[in-house]
N, C-alpha and C positions, 0 to 999 in steps of 0.2 A: 687295259688296267691300268698304264701310266695312266691317260685321261681319268679313269674315274677317282685316282687318288689325288690327280689335281681338282678333279671337281670336288671333292672330300675337303680339301684344303680350302680351296676359294668359300665356299660355304662356311669353313670355322671360321675365317678371317673376316667375312660380315656379320658373323654374331659375336665375335669379341670384337666390332667395332660399335655395333649396334649397343652393345650393353653399355662400354667408355659413354658413347654419345649420350644414349638416355643418363648416367652417371653425372655428366658435364650437366644437363640441363637440369637435372635436378637440382644440384649447387646452386648454379645460376639463378633458378628460379627462387631458390632461400636465398640466393642476397637479395634480390630484389624483394622482394616478400616476406618480412621479417615476422618471426612464429609470433604470435600474439592468443588469447582468451578471446575469443568472441564473446559478447553477452545478446542476447535480443532483448531489449524491452519493446513490450506492445503496450501504448501508451494511447488514451485520449485526447489527441492532439489539437482537435477541432471537438467541434459540435456542443452540445450540451454542456459536457463535461470538461472540458479545456480545463477550466480552473484547476481541477485538479490532477488534471496530468500534466499539464506542463511546469509546477514546481516539483513534482516530479523526474522528469525530462533535465529541469536544473541540476538538480541535485543527484545523481546517477551520473553527468556527463563533470561532475565535481570530484566525485567520488575518485571517478576514474583517475581523471589529473592528478590527484593528491598523490594513487597508486600507483600510477607513472615518475611521477615525479620524484619519489621513495624509493626508484629501482624495478618499481613494478611487480611481478609475482617472480621470485626467482629468477629472475636477468628477463623475464619475458613480461612483455606490456600488455593491457588490457583493452578492449576497444567495442564499445557500445553498438548498436544496431538498430537505428529508432525506427519502431515502425508505428502507424497512424489507424488506433482499431474505431474510431471518430464515435467511441462509446458505446459500438454494436456486438454486438454477439457472433453475430455472422462472419462482419469483417473480421473480426476477432479471429477466428477460430480458421479461417481460409489462409491469413496471416501464418499462425502458427504454424499448420497446417505444412503452407510451402517451405516455412523457417526448417522445418524438421525433412522433408521429402531432398526438397532439392538443396539446401543451402546447408545440409548435415549440420545443422545446431544441436546444441546438446544443455545448454543452461538459457535461461529466459525468467523474465520480470515481467507478468501478468496483470494489467491494474485491473482495477473496478469489480465487482462483483459480479454481476452476472456474463461477464467473458470469460473471467476466472472458472466460473462452474462449468461454463461452458468448453474450457480448456483440459477442466482436470482429466476427462475420459482418453483425452488423446494423450495428454502427457503422460499416463498413468500406465497407455496401451505402450508406448514408444519409449517409456525409461528413458526420459529427460528431466532435468533438477529445472521446477520452476518456482518461481517466490510470485507469491501473488500480494498483490492491495487490495485484500478484499477482511472487510469486517464478518463475514459469514461464521457464525459460531463452530459448525463443524467442516469447514472446507479442508482444514489439514489432514482430518482422519478419512478424506475421500482415496484416499494415496498416498502411499509413502514416499511417492518422490517430488512433493507436497510441502512445502518452508513460508511462513509467514512472520514478517517483522510488522504486527502495525494490530493495531487493540482488536478485541474480539468481539463479535455481538456477546457471545456469552459473560466476557467480562465486564462490558456496559450494562448490561441489564440487571448481572448481581448486584454492583453499585448502586442502577438507581430505587432497584429495589433495597438496601440494606440503608440510603440513602433516607427513602420516603417513610420505611417503619420506623427508621429512627428518630423523626421529625414528627413522630405520629398523625400520618396520614391514611385515612382510613377509606377514602374514592376519587378516585383518577379518571379521565378520560383517558385514550390514547390515539395521539394523530400521527399519521408517520407516511413514508414515503412507500406505495408500491410496489416494489419490488423483493426479490430475495432477502436481501442484508432487512429491511423493513419488517416484512413479515415474520423473520424470526426472530428479530430482536422482542417485536410485539410478542411473540406465541411465549418465549422466554419470559418475559416480566411479566404477563397476563399469570404462566403458572406461578410464577416465586411469589406475587403479592396476593395470588387466593390464598398458595400455600402458607401467605402467615396471618390468615383472618381476614383479610382485606376485598374491599370491593372493587372491581374494576366494570364499570356502568356503563363502557362505551369504549368502540376503537371506529374510525374514518380512516382510509388510504387517500390517497392523494398522488399523481403520476410529477413527474420533473418537468415535463412543460407547464404544468398547470398554474395559473394567475391568479385566478378566481375562486376564494375560498369563504365567502361572506354566508353561504350557505350550510354549510359544514357548521366553521364559527357560529351560526345563528342557533343551530339545532344543539351545539354543545353547552354555549350558554342556557339553555330551559334548564340543562341536569344539573343534579345536587354537587356538580364535582368540585372538590378541594385543591386539585391538581391536574391542569392538563400538561401531558407528558408528549413531549414535539421529538418526532427522531426523523432524521432526511442526513442528506449530506448537504446543508448549507444554501444552496442554488434558489431553492423557493423563502427562505427564511423571512428576507427583508417584505418579502409582497405580503407575510404573515403574518407578520408582528405589527402592519402595516394597518392591516385590516382588521387585527387583535386590539388595537387603537381606537380603529372607527367604531366598536362593538363597546368599546369603554370595559376588555376584560383586562383587568388589571395585570404585570410583569411580574409580580412576586408568585401569582398563580403557574406560571413556567416554567415548568425545567425541564432542560432538554439533552440530548447524547452531543458527541464531538462535532454534529454539523453545527454548533455555535461558532466554532472557530474554524468551519472547511471553506470558509471565503472573508476576503477581507471586509465587504460591502456591509456586513452586519457590524463593525466595530465602528460603523463611519456612520451608521444609522445614527438620527438622535435620540438621547439620553431618554427621552421620554419614551422611545420603543423599546430598549433594551438595560433598565435601570434595571436590578434586583431579579434578573433571573439566571436562575441557577442552574446548569450544565456540568457534566462529565470533560475530563479534558487532558491531556497528556501533560506530564509535568513540566514537559519542553518547554511549555507556552511559561511559566514561572522562570528555569532556567535557560530562556531566551532574553530575560529584563536584564536579569542578574549574572552579568558576564563574570565578574569577578570572581563566582563562589565556585564555578570549574573552567578551567583554561582548554578540554578540550570542544566546548560548547562553544567558547570563547572564540575557537580558530576558525570554526566552521560557519558560525556567524560573521564572520569579517572576512574571510575567504567568500562565503557566497556573495554579502554585500559589493564585496569590490569586482568580484564576477558581472553579477549581475545587475547592479544598484539597488539595493532592495532590498531587505529582513525576509531566511526564509520560514515556512509556516511548518506546521509540525508532522505534514505530511509531508513535505522536501527531507524532513528530518527524519522518519524513517523508512525511505526509501534512498536515502545516502548511507545509512547504517546496515541496509542488508546486501549494498557493493562490498562496504569492508568488511563485514562479517564471510562475505563468498569468499574475498580477496586471501582471508586470513586461512578458508579452509581447504583452496585451490595451491597454497601455498606448501602445504602437508598433505594433498592426496594427489595432482594435475587433474586434468578434467575426467578424467572417466567418471561418468554418471555416478557406477556404486561408489566408490570408493568416494568420492566427493560426496554422497550423502553420507556418508559414516563422517568424513569428518566435521561433517557440519551438524551431525546430533552429537559431537563431541564438545560442541560449543559450549562454556562456561567462563558466567562472571568479564565478560568480551567486553570494553569500556568501551560506548556507544556514548554519540551526542545524542537519544533518548533515555541514557541509562547504561545498568547492567545489563545484560540480556544474557540467559539460560536458555540452552533448545532442549524444551519436553521429546519425549521419544515418540509422541507424532506430528512432531516439525513443528510444534507452534511455539510459539514465547508466552511470556506476562508481560506486559509492558506495562512501564510507574506512569498512574493515573493518580488525578485527583480530579477534588469538585472545585469549583472556581465559580464567581458571578461578575454579571458588567456594571459598572458604577461608573459614572460618566465617562462612557467609552475605554474606560480601562479592564482589564480583566485582573479580577482581583481572587487571588486562592484563597477556601474558606478552609478557618482555621477549623481541625476534626480531631 
């Protein structure tokens, strides 16, 4: 009997020691690894779309630095986990699934329309928060866990249609990037332009790696178009504009989407290739060259230039705002996805570098956009 009592006593002591050691290890671990809010950014950091992914990476890291220097989020720092999708949806989805299943990540920034669209079903099933860098018109309608701080194809198409109608244009030809973004924008613009009693006399798609456009442009030239609508990410535009010039298609016959400011190479082209091309642009493009008008934009541009030795473009500005809005919501909700989602949806009149940000019920937001044109290498806002 005595032996049994001693045995139970020994077992009790072992259990107590185990609990104490476990608590000590937990406390030591907490001291070694500070509590942080982690965000995975899945970006195209190599491949054809690296010119889009790189400035977003820089802006996201800058936003995290800014937030941490201001004391973090309720005393907790924000940490960015960078992943390279290489611009490939399969790679992007593999990275996303691994981050959810293995690393237990709950907050993501997923860039590029094809990758974002492939990610949506996984995001929806896993009930994690995802910010998407995509202009796809309906992407935020596909899951309540998806949010966007970026111009949508719907907004661009509506603006292009309104401009064309107001200018009395009756016949257009659409030359567009042959992916989901380009297809959707073409579809919406075609529908709206026809509803206005006008005619889309033709459309042709191209691929991101394409360099030869002469046969397509020769075909367009034989039609009775009044304007060519050029839709894409800007990567192909220098080659297209050069071949426009070869075939003597006037630049004032070209109207474009935000791809015209998607790559710095376009502004560096000869004015012969770009003068008087009208395009849709985020208002940040104007704000970033008139810093005295907005101290928020002034600080962002100055900090970005100090850190990276160059000026930020509009895609960087939207990525920066996404992280800032996220931090503001995290202060209210913590990292629980359901609470965070509600906090994000309550965002109203947030003062970002791209303008005032108010979330819609579907996780989207209307962005501050304008029309502009190139003139001698400069971007000039149109007075409308």
